[in-house]
N, C-alpha and C positions, 0 to 999 in steps of 0.2 A: 803695647800689649798689656792688658790687665791680667795679673796672675793671682790665682786664689791664695788665700793665707796659708793653706796647707802645703803649698809648694816649698815653703821655707822651713818645714819641720825636718829635723835630723832623723836618721834611722833610730838613734837611741830614744828620741822623743816619741816617735811612732810606736816603738816597742813598749815604752812605758805606758802610753795611753791604752794600747790594746790590752796589756796585762791588767791594768786597773779595771777596765770594763769587764774583762773575763772574770776577775775576782768577784765583781758585783753580781755577775750572771750565775755564779756557782751557788749563790743563795739569793736568788734574783730579787733585786730592788731597783732595777733599771727604771721602773715607773712607780708612781705612788700606790699601786696595788700591793706592793711589798709581799709578793707571794712566797718568797724564800725557797723556791724550788731550785734544784740543781739543773740548769739548762744543759750543761755539758754531759749530763748522765741521761738525757732524754726525758727528764721530768718536765711537765707542762703546767703553767699557771693559768691565771685568768685569761690571758690573751690567746692561749692554746698554741703558741709558737714553739717549734722544736729547736734543737740546738744546732741549727744550720740556717743559712739564708733561704728564704722562700720569696720569690718574686713573681708577680702576675704579669706585668707589662713594662716595656721599656720603649718609649717613642718620643719624638719631638712633639711638643704640645704648643699650639699656636693660639690657645684660648685662655691662657693665664693672664694676669694683670699685664697691661701693655709694657711696662719696663722689664718684666720678666720674660715675656714672649719675644719682644722686639720684632725683628724681621726674620730671624733664623729659628725661632721657637725655643722653648724651654725643654731641656732634655730630661723628661720625667722618668723616674724609676718608682713604680708602684709596688710597695712591699705588701705581702699577704699578712693577714691577721691585724689586730688592732688592740690597743690597751683600753679603749673606750667602748667600742661596739654600740654606738647610739642606735636606738630603735628606728630612727628615720634616715639612716646613713644612705647617701646616694651611691656609695661604693660598696654596698652590702655584699656583692659577690666576692670581694676579697676580704672585707673586714669580718663578715659573719660566716661565709660559706667556703672560705679557704681556697678560692680560685688562684692557682699559681703552681709553680714547680720549684724544686730545690735548685739553687745556683751555688757553684763554688765561688770563693772570692776571686779567683782568677778569671772565671767566666764573666762575672759581673764587671770586673775591671775592663775587660775587652768591650763589653756593651757600652760602658761609659765613654770609652775612647771612640767608639763608633759614633756616638751622639755628638761628640766634639768635632769629629771629621765631617759630620753632616751639616755643621754650621750652627749648632745650638749655642746659645749664649751662656748657658749654665747647666749644671747637673742638679735636678730638682728631686730631692730625696723625700718621698711621700710616705709618712707614717713608718719611720725607721727605728724608733727608740728600742723596740724589743729585739732588734738585731744588731745593736751597736758593736759588740765585740767582733763579729764577723764582717760587718760593713767596714769598719776601720781597716781591717786587713785588706779588703778589696780596694779601698781608697789608697792605701800605701802602695799596693802593686800598680794601680793605675797611675799614680803620681810618678813612680819610677819609670814608667813607660811613656810619659809625656802628657798626662792630663794636667791642664793648667787653668781651665775656666772656673769661675766661682761656683761654690757649693751653696745650695739652698736647703735649709732644714724646714720642711713643710710638715707641720704637726697639729694635732688637735688641742694643744695647749695644756694637756694634763701631764705635767712633767715635774720631776724633782729638779730643783734649782742646782743641786749638786751634780746631777747627771749633765745638765746643760753646761755647767762650769767646766767639766772635763772636755767639752767640745771647743773651748776657747782656742783660737788660733787655727781651727780647722774649718769651721763654718763661716761663710762670708755674709750670707743673707738669711735671716730668720723670718719664716712665714707661718706664725702660729695663729690658731683660732683663739678668740675669746667667745666661747659658745654661750656662756651663761653669766649673768651678773649676780645670781644667787644660787643657793644649793638645792632648793626644792625641785626645780625642773631638772637639774643635773642628776639628782637621785632618781627621779621618775623616768627620765628618758635615756640616761647614760649610766645609770646604776653606780653613781659615785656621789657620796655625801660631802665630799671635801674638795670638789672641783675648784671653787672660787679661790681658796687660799693658795693652792698649788699653782693655779693658773697665773695668779698675780705675782707670786714670788719668782716663778720661772721667767715671766715676762721682763721683770726688772733685770734679771741676770742676762737675758738676751740683749737687752738694750745696753747694758753696761759693756758688753763685749763689742758690739758693732755700731751702736749709735743710730742716728737718723739715716734714712734711706738716701743714698747718693746715686745720682743718675748722670751718665756721661753725655757727651755732646751728641751722641746718636740716639739718646733717649732710652738707653739700656741701664738697668740697675747693676751696680758693681758691689755694693756693700750696704749693710744696714738692716733695719727692721721694717716689715710691712705687716700690719695686723688685720686679720680677717674677722668679720663678724656677720653671721647669718641671722637675718631678722626672722623670728618665728611668729606664728599666729598668736593672737591674744596677748601679745607682749610677754610671752612665756620665757623669752631669753633675758628679760629684764634689762633691755638695752640702755635705759637711763642710768641704771646702777653702774654699768660698764663705762658710760660717758663720764659719770661723776668720779669714778676711780681714776680714769685717764687724765682728766683735767686737774686732779689733785696731785697726781704722782709725776706728771711730765709736762713739758711745754707742748701744747697742742701742735705747734709748728713742727715739732720733731717726730710726731707719730703719724705715719702714713696709714690711712684706713682703707681697707677694701670692704665696702659695705655691700652685702649680697642680698638680692631679692629672689633668688632662685629656689627657695624652699619648695619642695614637693612632698606630699605624704607617701613616701616610699617605704619599702620593706615592711616593718610591723607598725608603722605609724597609725594605720587604721584602727589599731586596738586602743588608741587614745583619742577619744572624741575631740578634745581640745586642740589637737594638732592635725586632725584628719581633714585638712583643707589647705589650699594655698594661702599665702600672705596676700592681703588686699593692698591695692595701691595706696590707700590712705595710711595703713599701718607702716608701709615701707617709707613713704614720703615723709611721714612725721619723724621717723628716726633719722633719715637722711638730712632733713633740715636742721635737726638738733646738732648733728656732728658738724655740718658746714657752719652753722652760726657760732659754734664754739671754736672755730678756727682750725679744724683738722683738715689738712690736705689729703688727697687720696683718690680712690677709684670707686665710683658709684654706678652700679648697674642701672640701666634705663629700664624701668619696670615694663613698659609696653613693648620693648624690643627684644625680650628674651626668647630665644628658641630653645630647643631641647638638646642641643649638641653638647651641653655640659654633661649629659648622662652618657656614660661609657659602658658598652657591653664588654666586660673584661674577658668573657669567654671567647670573643672573636677578635678584639683589638689587642694585639700583642706587640707589634713593632711599627705598624702603619701610622704615619703622622696624623695628628688630629687637628683639623682646621675648621672651626665653627663657621656656620653660615652667617653672613652679614645680617644684622638686624634691619628691618624695614626703617627707612628714614635716617639711618645712622650715617655719619660721615667720618672720614679720617681726620684726626687732629694732628697738627704739627707737633714735634717734640717740644716740651716746655722750655721756656727760657731758663737758663741756669745761672745761679749765683756763683761766686767764687768757691763756695763750698760744694757745688754740684747739686744743689737742690733748687726746685722751682721757686722763683721769687714771689709768685702769687699763690693764692689758695685755689687756683683752678684745679679741677679734677677730671679724670678720664674714666669713662665706663670701660668694662672689658671689651666693648665693641668699638672703642675709640672716640666716643662722644665726649666732648669737653663740657664740664659742668662748672658754673661759677655761682 
């Protein structure tokens, strides 16, 4: 049985981490917005989050990357509000419109235990940075009651490396975005002029903690980093700059890429003509080829096989499991062959629908 890193924290260490995050939230610098509001006094900063947990949905997700979903699903916890609030966010109901309700730490702990009982391979914490003092209390309660499956930190990649450092020994798998290779698009679409530098320094800290993604004999991820990148129209994400950084900072064989073709002009994207369309097959395939040629293993969506099941109606889906429809022509791939380090020996890649790409 694989136990999450957090299972080995002492009560004193839990209390120390919780107190440290609480101190940060009293003049909030949990994220690089550095609003300096007192979250415990009800003050709200850029993300608009209150001084308590607010959660939209908790359910088994069978549509995440194959090693995360496995056969039992990834136990996703979707937190309300967001530190980025991108104009094209596919989860705009929770990031922009605050769909969700308050949870006590004890209530969230019980929900995570229920996900474990349902057979989920992990607990997938989606956009949790602005709730860390309260989330850690929930995790402490859950661990005492028997939670043991790995924790995934699923974030937009706009993080303080110092905040990520305080999660060392708690998080098992980091699943950050690298949204932009430059700051111009970050400023225009996510209203942050310094995304790139914070993204890159926090990514280094994540990798320092957990290293390359390790996958067990059942094809399920147990520890490590998987990096998501969403290709945008007109190369506005500056994907080549991201590739250049990754090849200069890491061994490509150590960085698992989840390259996504699923961009849609959702929420307020229509206000920006340059992103008011879907990505073309040529735009996506060009980026995909560059990452594969550079030696990055990972998960590459099949452009022609995408359905709309990744779009979640958070007003309706609260606890029901999400199982995407199979893509036309897709096939199930066998779990990758594992080396002694638990990583695939080849650079074969799997799409989220199970298609193997070489």
